[in-house]
C-alpha positions in Angstrom: 106.1 70.1 13.3 106.7 72.7 16.0 106.5 73.2 19.8 104.8 76.1 21.5 106.1 77.3 24.8 106.3 80.3 27.1 109.7 81.6 28.2 110.1 84.5 30.6 106.4 85.4 30.0 106.8 85.4 26.2 105.2 82.8 23.9 107.3 81.3 21.1 106.9 78.6 18.5 110.0 76.4 18.0 110.4 74.3 14.9 111.3 70.7 15.5 114.5 69.5 13.8 115.7 65.9 13.3 118.8 65.1 15.3 118.7 61.3 14.6 116.1 59.0 13.0 114.6 58.5 16.5 115.2 61.9 18.1 114.1 65.5 17.3 115.0 68.7 19.1 113.1 72.0 19.2 115.2 74.8 17.6 115.6 77.6 20.1 117.6 80.6 18.8 117.6 84.0 20.4 119.5 85.6 17.6 117.2 88.3 16.2 114.8 88.2 19.1 115.5 91.2 21.3 112.2 90.9 23.2 112.9 87.4 24.4 116.6 88.1 25.0 115.8 91.1 27.3 113.1 89.2 29.2 115.2 86.1 29.6 118.2 88.1 30.8 116.0 89.9 33.4 114.6 86.6 34.7 118.0 84.9 34.9 119.6 87.9 36.7 116.8 87.7 39.3 118.0 84.2 40.1 121.7 84.6 39.6 124.2 83.9 42.4 126.9 86.5 43.2 129.6 86.7 40.6 132.5 88.8 39.4 132.3 88.1 35.7 130.2 86.0 33.3 131.4 83.7 30.5 129.6 82.0 27.6 130.7 79.9 24.6 130.5 81.2 21.0 127.9 81.8 19.6 124.3 81.3 20.6 124.9 82.6 24.2 126.3 85.9 23.0 123.0 88.0 22.8 122.0 86.6 26.3 125.3 87.3 28.1 125.5 90.8 26.5 122.0 91.7 27.6 122.6 90.3 31.1 125.8 92.3 31.4 124.0 95.4 30.2 121.1 95.0 32.6 123.4 94.2 35.6 125.8 97.1 34.8 128.8 94.8 34.2 131.7 96.4 32.3 133.1 93.1 31.1 132.2 89.5 30.2 134.1 86.7 28.6 133.5 84.8 25.3 135.1 81.4 24.8 135.7 81.4 21.0 135.5 78.4 18.7 138.9 79.0 17.3 141.9 81.2 18.1 141.8 84.7 16.7 144.7 86.8 15.5 144.1 89.4 18.2 144.6 86.9 21.0 147.7 87.4 23.0 147.8 83.7 23.8 145.3 80.9 23.9 143.8 78.6 26.5 142.0 75.8 24.7 139.7 72.8 25.4 137.8 70.4 23.2 134.1 69.8 23.5 131.4 67.6 22.0 128.0 69.3 21.3 124.8 67.7 20.0 124.2 70.7 17.7 127.7 70.7 16.2 129.1 67.8 14.2 132.4 66.4 15.6 134.6 68.0 18.2 134.7 71.7 18.7 137.3 73.8 20.5 136.7 76.6 23.0 139.5 79.2 23.3 140.1 81.9 25.8 142.5 84.9 25.4 145.3 85.0 27.9 144.4 88.6 28.7 141.0 87.4 29.9 142.7 84.6 31.9 144.5 87.2 33.9 141.1 88.8 34.8 139.5 85.5 35.7 142.2 84.5 38.2 140.7 84.3 41.7 137.3 85.5 40.5 133.8 84.1 40.7 132.7 83.3 37.2 129.0 82.7 36.2 128.6 80.4 33.2 125.7 81.5 30.9 124.2 79.7 27.9 121.0 79.7 25.9 120.3 75.9 26.2 122.0 73.2 28.2 121.5 69.7 26.9 124.3 67.2 27.3 126.3 69.5 29.5 129.4 69.0 27.4 129.8 72.7 26.7 129.4 73.4 30.4 132.2 71.0 31.2 134.4 72.7 28.7 133.6 76.2 30.0 134.2 74.9 33.6 137.6 73.6 32.5 138.5 76.9 31.0 137.5 78.8 34.1 139.4 76.4 36.4 142.6 76.4 34.2 142.4 80.2 34.3 142.4 80.1 38.1 138.7 81.2 38.5 135.9 79.7 40.5 132.6 78.7 39.0 129.9 80.8 40.8 127.0 79.1 39.0 125.6 77.7 35.8 122.6 79.4 34.1 120.6 78.8 30.9 117.3 79.9 29.5 116.3 76.3 28.8 117.3 72.9 30.1 116.9 70.2 27.5 116.5 66.5 28.1 118.6 65.1 31.0 119.9 68.6 31.9 116.5 69.2 33.5 117.6 66.9 36.3 120.8 68.8 37.1 120.7 70.3 40.6 123.6 72.6 39.8 121.9 74.3 36.9 119.6 77.4 37.2 117.3 77.7 34.2 114.0 79.3 33.2 112.1 76.5 31.5 112.3 72.8 30.5 112.6 71.9 26.9 111.8 68.3 26.1 113.3 66.2 23.4 110.9 64.8 20.8 109.9 61.6 19.0 109.8 61.5 15.2 106.0 62.0 15.6 106.6 65.3 17.4 105.6 64.0 20.9 107.6 65.2 23.9 109.9 62.8 25.6 109.5 63.5 29.3 112.5 63.3 31.7 111.6 62.6 35.3 
């Protein structure tokens, strides 16, 4: 089963994947898809509020934030890592639940990045927003670092995220029944 949709003027076919016995999601991955990444970045930047820096969580948002920064001429963006890295000077850390990751996951930010975030407007960017748990974790990182959330952007809003008034996104991505029928969220 699959789901056909148009994103930033480009048609893609997304395979449906079982999340539970009663719920399927459409697999949206921009890794390896430069055409879609470039187009989505352009469309999101056209709608972006003013910001000083952008941040995303590892890993599916990386191609998007990189392309957005490139197109916008930004010299820096931030990546919240899933685990501390040896090169980090210190670590800010929060835990998050994600529907695409089993169990709790951590998001970590280097303390050098924290110094740059202080007092700045930070735009949160991701590929898909679903439950919003990753957004909450990124917002917590930004606030703990002393930054202000300038906005929240994603290529797709899935399920209940489609009803969020604080989220800027390009397209709605439904959830699906085991028969492959879209579950519409009003």
